[in-house]
N, C-alpha and C positions, 0 to 999 in steps of 0.2 A: 406214377410212372410218366416219364416224359413224353411229349407228342413227338412222333417220328417226322423226317422230312427226307425226301429224296433228292440227291446231287447226280447230276450226272456229268459234270467237269465243266459245265456252259453256265457261265453267271448268267440269271434273267435278270438284273440291274443294269446288265449291259456296262460296266465297269470295268477297271483292268486292275488283276489280284497278282502282282509280282511274284509273291509267297506261293504261287501255287507250285504243285509238284506231286506229280506232272502233270505241265501244261495242258489243256485243252480237254477234250472229249474222254469219258470214259463208260463205263457198263453203269446204268442207274444202280446205286446203291442206298437202303435205306440207313439211315442216321439217327441218333438219339441224344447227340452232345450239341455246341454249340456250331464244333466245324467239320466235314465231311473228314472221314478216317483215312480216305483213299488220296484226296488231293489236296486236304487245308484247306478248301473254301470256307467262308464263314456262313453259316444258316441265311444270314441277310441277303449272300447274293443268289441264294436260291428260291427264297420268300419272296424277297422285295418289298419295298416301300407300299405297304396297305393304306395309307392314307391317300394316296396320290392313286384318281382315279385312271384307268389305264389309257392309252393315247388312242386307240381304236374305237371307244367307246364315247370319247368326246367328239373325235371324227365324225362318228355316225349321228350323235345328237346334233351338230352345226350343220352335217349335210342336210338330215331330218327337217331341221327347222327353216333353212334357207329354202327345199322343194316347198313348204308347207305357206312359206313367203310368195315364192313365185305363183304357184298355185292361185294362191289366193289374190293377186296381184292381177294375174291375169282375167278372173273370174270376173273381177271390179271393174277391170276395162271394159271385158266385154258387155258387161251389163251397160256400162256409162255409151258407148259408141251404138248399141241397140236402139238404145232411147231415141238416139238423134235421127236415125232414119226411119221412123215409124212416121207414115202416113195420117194424116187425119182423113176420117169417113165421112162426108156429107151426106 
């Protein structure tokens, strides 16, 4: 049995499909073929390309790395500036 997929009429790959009929959103419908039986969008429009990571995941990873770099840099700067301010006890 073929694996099912659901179409709601809105392409998830953000491409334009001029052959979509009717264009626009419709009630979600479970499909088993290559195209949606309601609007004729191809399965790839709803599933998307799985080989590319999502943009939100990339943005979150970059934000996390930058945050760690800033925190580490600040801690190193603080440790260096504190060493210079220590007074020698006689």
